C-alpha positions in Angstrom: 104.3 97.0 107.0 106.2 95.2 104.6 104.7 95.7 100.6 106.2 93.2 99.1 105.3 90.5 102.6 101.3 91.5 101.7 101.0 91.3 98.1 102.7 87.3 98.6 100.9 86.5 100.6 98.0 87.5 97.9 99.3 85.9 95.6 98.6 82.8 97.9 95.1 84.1 98.7 95.2 83.8 94.8 97.2 80.8 94.0 94.4 78.5 95.9 91.3 80.0 94.5 92.4 80.3 90.5 92.2 76.6 90.9 88.0 77.1 90.9 86.2 77.1 87.6 84.4 79.9 88.6 86.4 83.2 87.6 83.9 85.0 89.5 83.4 82.8 92.2 86.9 83.1 92.5 87.4 86.6 92.3 84.6 87.2 95.1 86.3 85.0 97.0 90.1 86.1 97.1 88.1 89.2 98.0 85.6 87.9 101.0 88.4 86.7 102.2 91.3 89.6 102.8 88.2 91.8 103.7 86.7 89.2 106.3 91.2 88.0 108.1 93.4 91.6 106.8 93.7 94.1 109.2 92.8 97.4 107.8 95.9 98.7 107.1 97.0 95.7 106.0 94.2 96.3 103.6 95.3 99.8 102.8 98.9 99.3 101.7 97.7 96.5 99.5 95.9 99.0 98.1 98.3 101.3 97.8 100.3 98.6 96.1 98.7 98.4 93.4 97.7 101.8 92.3 101.5 102.3 92.6 103.0 98.6 91.7 107.0 98.7 92.7 109.4 97.6 90.1 112.0 96.3 92.3 109.7 94.4 94.1 107.3 90.8 94.0 104.8 90.9 90.8 101.2 90.5 92.1 99.5 88.0 89.7 97.2 88.9 87.6 94.4 87.1 89.6 94.4 88.9 92.4 95.0 92.4 90.7 91.5 91.8 88.8 89.6 90.2 92.6 90.8 94.0 94.2 89.8 96.3 91.0 87.1 94.8 90.7 86.1 94.8 94.9 88.3 97.8 95.7 85.5 99.8 97.1 84.7 96.7 99.9 87.8 95.8 100.5 88.7 99.9 101.7 88.6 100.6 105.1 85.9 102.9 106.9 88.1 106.2 107.1 89.4 106.0 110.8 87.0 108.1 113.3 89.1 111.4 114.9 87.9 112.6 118.1 
């Protein structure tokens, strides 16, 4: 999974919601969009990129970073079931 592409996609989502006048609604909107439309491994990779930023690549926007931190629990996929 290309983390730079994930960050770029998340930043584009953030750009859309950043224009909203209510900051809390914007943060919730970013998190809800990522939770509903991104598969679990994409969310895991994005959260890992939040924890270990790569200085050589695309920087995560402030609003996306804030949304991920604030809504991390709901964005974290459940652990896969083991058989």
